[in-house]
N, CA, C and O atoms as a GROMACS GRO file, in nm:
protein
  272
    1MET      N    1  -1.805  -3.532  -3.366
    1MET     CA    2  -1.856  -3.369  -3.326
    1MET      C    3  -1.735  -3.276  -3.405
    1MET      O    4  -1.683  -3.173  -3.362
    2GLY      N    5  -1.703  -3.364  -3.562
    2GLY     CA    6  -1.662  -3.246  -3.675
    2GLY      C    7  -1.753  -3.256  -3.718
    2GLY      O    8  -1.824  -3.156  -3.729
    3ARG      N    9  -1.788  -3.350  -3.751
    3ARG     CA   10  -1.922  -3.336  -3.863
    3ARG      C   11  -2.085  -3.254  -3.760
    3ARG      O   12  -2.196  -3.258  -3.814
    4THR      N   13  -2.075  -3.212  -3.670
    4THR     CA   14  -2.146  -3.038  -3.561
    4THR      C   15  -2.103  -2.946  -3.629
    4THR      O   16  -2.159  -2.854  -3.689
    5ILE      N   17  -1.987  -2.979  -3.615
    5ILE     CA   18  -1.886  -2.808  -3.646
    5ILE      C   19  -1.920  -2.751  -3.798
    5ILE      O   20  -1.970  -2.644  -3.831
    6VAL      N   21  -1.875  -2.858  -3.875
    6VAL     CA   22  -1.904  -2.869  -4.011
    6VAL      C   23  -2.048  -2.771  -4.053
    6VAL      O   24  -2.066  -2.659  -4.101
    7THR      N   25  -2.144  -2.894  -3.999
    7THR     CA   26  -2.235  -2.836  -3.998
    7THR      C   27  -2.294  -2.684  -3.924
    7THR      O   28  -2.340  -2.583  -3.977
    8ILE      N   29  -2.281  -2.704  -3.845
    8ILE     CA   30  -2.265  -2.557  -3.817
    8ILE      C   31  -2.206  -2.461  -3.876
    8ILE      O   32  -2.274  -2.362  -3.901
    9PHE      N   33  -2.061  -2.463  -3.916
    9PHE     CA   34  -2.040  -2.336  -4.003
    9PHE      C   35  -2.030  -2.322  -4.119
    9PHE      O   36  -1.966  -2.232  -4.175
   10TRP      N   37  -2.136  -2.468  -4.205
   10TRP     CA   38  -2.207  -2.398  -4.343
   10TRP      C   39  -2.300  -2.346  -4.302
   10TRP      O   40  -2.287  -2.224  -4.316
   11SER      N   41  -2.452  -2.391  -4.228
   11SER     CA   42  -2.579  -2.322  -4.216
   11SER      C   43  -2.463  -2.172  -4.187
   11SER      O   44  -2.428  -2.105  -4.284
   12ILE      N   45  -2.424  -2.144  -4.073
   12ILE     CA   46  -2.345  -1.965  -4.044
   12ILE      C   47  -2.269  -1.922  -4.179
   12ILE      O   48  -2.240  -1.804  -4.200
   13LEU      N   49  -2.245  -2.001  -4.250
   13LEU     CA   50  -2.245  -1.949  -4.363
   13LEU      C   51  -2.313  -1.912  -4.518
   13LEU      O   52  -2.302  -1.812  -4.589
   14TYR      N   53  -2.390  -2.044  -4.538
   14TYR     CA   54  -2.501  -1.979  -4.572
   14TYR      C   55  -2.654  -1.865  -4.587
   14TYR      O   56  -2.733  -1.833  -4.676
   15SER      N   57  -2.622  -1.822  -4.387
   15SER     CA   58  -2.734  -1.788  -4.322
   15SER      C   59  -2.650  -1.642  -4.371
   15SER      O   60  -2.719  -1.546  -4.407
   16MET      N   61  -2.571  -1.635  -4.371
   16MET     CA   62  -2.457  -1.490  -4.399
   16MET      C   63  -2.491  -1.386  -4.555
   16MET      O   64  -2.512  -1.267  -4.576
   17ILE      N   65  -2.480  -1.502  -4.636
   17ILE     CA   66  -2.533  -1.483  -4.700
   17ILE      C   67  -2.640  -1.480  -4.814
   17ILE      O   68  -2.638  -1.419  -4.921
   18ILE      N   69  -2.716  -1.547  -4.770
   18ILE     CA   70  -2.934  -1.552  -4.801
   18ILE      C   71  -2.941  -1.377  -4.675
   18ILE      O   72  -3.045  -1.315  -4.702
   19SER      N   73  -2.885  -1.329  -4.600
   19SER     CA   74  -2.920  -1.175  -4.585
   19SER      C   75  -2.830  -1.105  -4.646
   19SER      O   76  -2.851  -0.986  -4.671
   20PHE      N   77  -2.754  -1.144  -4.669
   20PHE     CA   78  -2.633  -1.056  -4.788
   20PHE      C   79  -2.717  -1.048  -4.851
   20PHE      O   80  -2.802  -0.978  -4.797
   21ILE      N   81  -2.770  -1.115  -5.020
   21ILE     CA   82  -2.832  -1.138  -5.075
   21ILE      C   83  -3.067  -1.054  -5.030
   21ILE      O   84  -3.127  -0.949  -5.052
   22ALA      N   85  -3.095  -1.168  -4.974
   22ALA     CA   86  -3.162  -1.032  -4.845
   22ALA      C   87  -3.198  -0.876  -4.832
   22ALA      O   88  -3.293  -0.798  -4.822
   23GLY      N   89  -3.121  -0.880  -4.835
   23GLY     CA   90  -3.201  -0.749  -4.729
   23GLY      C   91  -3.165  -0.688  -4.818
   23GLY      O   92  -3.263  -0.617  -4.797
   24PRO      N   93  -3.084  -0.609  -4.963
   24PRO     CA   94  -3.090  -0.495  -5.016
   24PRO      C   95  -3.216  -0.467  -5.148
   24PRO      O   96  -3.237  -0.366  -5.214
   25LEU      N   97  -3.287  -0.611  -5.152
   25LEU     CA   98  -3.374  -0.652  -5.202
   25LEU      C   99  -3.536  -0.642  -5.098
   25LEU      O  100  -3.652  -0.630  -5.139
   26THR      N  101  -3.505  -0.648  -5.013
   26THR     CA  102  -3.573  -0.619  -4.929
   26THR      C  103  -3.606  -0.496  -4.864
   26THR      O  104  -3.680  -0.488  -4.766
   27LYS      N  105  -3.534  -0.376  -4.935
   27LYS     CA  106  -3.456  -0.252  -4.826
   27LYS      C  107  -3.394  -0.241  -4.682
   27LYS      O  108  -3.338  -0.144  -4.632
   28ASN      N  109  -3.418  -0.374  -4.623
   28ASN     CA  110  -3.333  -0.386  -4.490
   28ASN      C  111  -3.225  -0.384  -4.473
   28ASN      O  112  -3.195  -0.388  -4.593
   29SER      N  113  -3.092  -0.378  -4.403
   29SER     CA  114  -2.983  -0.372  -4.422
   29SER      C  115  -2.945  -0.487  -4.382
   29SER      O  116  -2.987  -0.506  -4.268
   30GLY      N  117  -2.846  -0.629  -4.449
   30GLY     CA  118  -2.828  -0.721  -4.362
   30GLY      C  119  -2.791  -0.749  -4.246
   30GLY      O  120  -2.674  -0.784  -4.265
   31ASN      N  121  -2.813  -0.758  -4.135
   31ASN     CA  122  -2.756  -0.781  -3.954
   31ASN      C  123  -2.685  -0.903  -4.007
   31ASN      O  124  -2.737  -0.992  -4.075
   32MET      N  125  -2.526  -0.893  -3.956
   32MET     CA  126  -2.489  -1.007  -3.964
   32MET      C  127  -2.454  -1.008  -3.831
   32MET      O  128  -2.333  -1.025  -3.818
   33THR      N  129  -2.491  -1.000  -3.769
   33THR     CA  130  -2.524  -1.102  -3.612
   33THR      C  131  -2.672  -1.166  -3.625
   33THR      O  132  -2.636  -1.249  -3.708
   34GLU      N  133  -2.772  -1.185  -3.614
   34GLU     CA  134  -2.850  -1.228  -3.676
   34GLU      C  135  -2.827  -1.309  -3.769
   34GLU      O  136  -2.882  -1.419  -3.784
   35ALA      N  137  -2.745  -1.258  -3.838
   35ALA     CA  138  -2.773  -1.403  -3.912
   35ALA      C  139  -2.616  -1.543  -3.862
   35ALA      O  140  -2.587  -1.634  -3.939
   36VAL      N  141  -2.568  -1.528  -3.772
   36VAL     CA  142  -2.467  -1.562  -3.768
   36VAL      C  143  -2.536  -1.607  -3.620
   36VAL      O  144  -2.478  -1.710  -3.588
   37ILE      N  145  -2.626  -1.575  -3.528
   37ILE     CA  146  -2.710  -1.610  -3.452
   37ILE      C  147  -2.858  -1.744  -3.489
   37ILE      O  148  -2.929  -1.824  -3.428
   38PHE      N  149  -2.841  -1.710  -3.584
   38PHE     CA  150  -2.983  -1.774  -3.683
   38PHE      C  151  -2.893  -1.886  -3.786
   38PHE      O  152  -2.933  -1.998  -3.814
   39GLY      N  153  -2.816  -1.849  -3.812
   39GLY     CA  154  -2.686  -1.963  -3.848
   39GLY      C  155  -2.694  -2.070  -3.705
   39GLY      O  156  -2.738  -2.184  -3.692
   40VAL      N  157  -2.651  -2.004  -3.639
   40VAL     CA  158  -2.567  -2.114  -3.561
   40VAL      C  159  -2.711  -2.202  -3.473
   40VAL      O  160  -2.686  -2.316  -3.434
   41VAL      N  161  -2.823  -2.158  -3.451
   41VAL     CA  162  -2.987  -2.255  -3.451
   41VAL      C  163  -2.983  -2.341  -3.529
   41VAL      O  164  -2.932  -2.447  -3.492
   42PHE      N  165  -3.040  -2.326  -3.680
   42PHE     CA  166  -3.016  -2.437  -3.707
   42PHE      C  167  -2.934  -2.496  -3.812
   42PHE      O  168  -2.964  -2.552  -3.917
   43GLY      N  169  -2.795  -2.461  -3.744
   43GLY     CA  170  -2.685  -2.601  -3.788
   43GLY      C  171  -2.700  -2.680  -3.622
   43GLY      O  172  -2.703  -2.803  -3.627
   44ILE      N  173  -2.707  -2.630  -3.512
   44ILE     CA  174  -2.738  -2.660  -3.451
   44ILE      C  175  -2.827  -2.799  -3.392
   44ILE      O  176  -2.797  -2.886  -3.311
   45LEU      N  177  -2.988  -2.766  -3.498
   45LEU     CA  178  -3.090  -2.830  -3.583
   45LEU      C  179  -3.073  -2.968  -3.615
   45LEU      O  180  -3.109  -3.079  -3.577
   46PHE      N  181  -2.989  -2.903  -3.715
   46PHE     CA  182  -2.972  -2.965  -3.857
   46PHE      C  183  -2.882  -3.062  -3.830
   46PHE      O  184  -2.908  -3.174  -3.876
   47SER      N  185  -2.704  -3.037  -3.718
   47SER     CA  186  -2.642  -3.153  -3.673
   47SER      C  187  -2.726  -3.260  -3.522
   47SER      O  188  -2.683  -3.363  -3.471
   48LEU      N  189  -2.835  -3.192  -3.495
   48LEU     CA  190  -2.858  -3.346  -3.444
   48LEU      C  191  -3.022  -3.396  -3.542
   48LEU      O  192  -3.080  -3.502  -3.522
   49ILE      N  193  -3.049  -3.330  -3.605
   49ILE     CA  194  -3.174  -3.457  -3.691
   49ILE      C  195  -3.164  -3.529  -3.784
   49ILE      O  196  -3.244  -3.617  -3.816
   50ILE      N  197  -3.036  -3.491  -3.854
   50ILE     CA  198  -2.964  -3.530  -4.014
   50ILE      C  199  -2.942  -3.645  -3.976
   50ILE      O  200  -2.982  -3.726  -4.060
   51PRO      N  201  -2.868  -3.721  -3.831
   51PRO     CA  202  -2.878  -3.887  -3.803
   51PRO      C  203  -2.979  -3.937  -3.813
   51PRO      O  204  -3.001  -3.997  -3.919
   52THR      N  205  -3.082  -3.932  -3.709
   52THR     CA  206  -3.206  -3.958  -3.655
   52THR      C  207  -3.235  -3.975  -3.788
   52THR      O  208  -3.257  -4.094  -3.810
   53ILE      N  209  -3.241  -3.928  -3.854
   53ILE     CA  210  -3.272  -3.971  -4.002
   53ILE      C  211  -3.232  -4.029  -4.163
   53ILE      O  212  -3.278  -4.044  -4.277
   54THR      N  213  -3.160  -4.040  -4.112
   54THR     CA  214  -3.064  -4.129  -4.152
   54THR      C  215  -3.027  -4.216  -4.073
   54THR      O  216  -3.036  -4.326  -4.127
   55ALA      N  217  -2.973  -4.225  -3.929
   55ALA     CA  218  -3.019  -4.394  -3.982
   55ALA      C  219  -3.132  -4.464  -3.923
   55ALA      O  220  -3.122  -4.567  -3.856
   56HIS      N  221  -3.327  -4.356  -3.975
   56HIS     CA  222  -3.391  -4.440  -3.942
   56HIS      C  223  -3.391  -4.539  -4.127
   56HIS      O  224  -3.449  -4.638  -4.172
   57SER      N  225  -3.320  -4.466  -4.166
   57SER     CA  226  -3.344  -4.489  -4.387
   57SER      C  227  -3.315  -4.660  -4.386
   57SER      O  228  -3.359  -4.760  -4.444
   58HIS      N  229  -3.219  -4.628  -4.291
   58HIS     CA  230  -3.100  -4.796  -4.418
   58HIS      C  231  -3.111  -4.885  -4.230
   58HIS      O  232  -3.154  -4.819  -4.135
   59LYS      N  233  -3.090  -4.952  -4.221
   59LYS     CA  234  -3.049  -5.102  -4.141
   59LYS      C  235  -2.907  -5.050  -4.090
   59LYS      O  236  -2.839  -5.040  -4.192
   60ASP      N  237  -2.817  -5.008  -3.962
   60ASP     CA  238  -2.689  -5.013  -3.931
   60ASP      C  239  -2.713  -5.042  -3.839
   60ASP      O  240  -2.820  -5.092  -3.802
   61ASP      N  241  -2.569  -5.007  -3.745
   61ASP     CA  242  -2.592  -5.025  -3.613
   61ASP      C  243  -2.545  -4.901  -3.530
   61ASP      O  244  -2.435  -4.902  -3.477
   62SER      N  245  -2.621  -4.805  -3.521
   62SER     CA  246  -2.586  -4.707  -3.517
   62SER      C  247  -2.681  -4.637  -3.364
   62SER      O  248  -2.800  -4.661  -3.384
   63LYS      N  249  -2.666  -4.577  -3.250
   63LYS     CA  250  -2.762  -4.591  -3.168
   63LYS      C  251  -2.890  -4.578  -3.210
   63LYS      O  252  -2.962  -4.666  -3.163
   64PHE      N  253  -2.972  -4.465  -3.314
   64PHE     CA  254  -3.076  -4.393  -3.339
   64PHE      C  255  -3.119  -4.492  -3.360
   64PHE      O  256  -3.209  -4.539  -3.291
   65SER      N  257  -3.052  -4.571  -3.492
   65SER     CA  258  -3.125  -4.708  -3.548
   65SER      C  259  -3.254  -4.784  -3.492
   65SER      O  260  -3.219  -4.900  -3.469
   66SER      N  261  -3.354  -4.770  -3.468
   66SER     CA  262  -3.472  -4.888  -3.380
   66SER      C  263  -3.493  -5.052  -3.519
   66SER      O  264  -3.563  -5.150  -3.494
   67LEU      N  265  -3.435  -5.038  -3.616
   67LEU     CA  266  -3.460  -5.163  -3.711
   67LEU      C  267  -3.297  -5.302  -3.689
   67LEU      O  268  -3.272  -5.393  -3.769
   68LYS      N  269  -3.244  -5.280  -3.603
   68LYS     CA  270  -3.209  -5.382  -3.550
   68LYS      C  271  -3.226  -5.504  -3.557
   68LYS      O  272  -3.167  -5.578  -3.478
   0.00000   0.00000   0.00000
């Protein structure tokens, strides 16, 4: 659970930074609420996808591993 919260936090932070930098470059105002929503969605996706990828990369005892 802690890994998921940290992943969501960092994805929100990175999306806010990208929105802050990309806003002036595209001559648009950076909408922080959209950046937060975007960060939460991708943070949840990353926190669900990354354990399945790492479990298949080596043999371990996790529930995602099919190499038992």
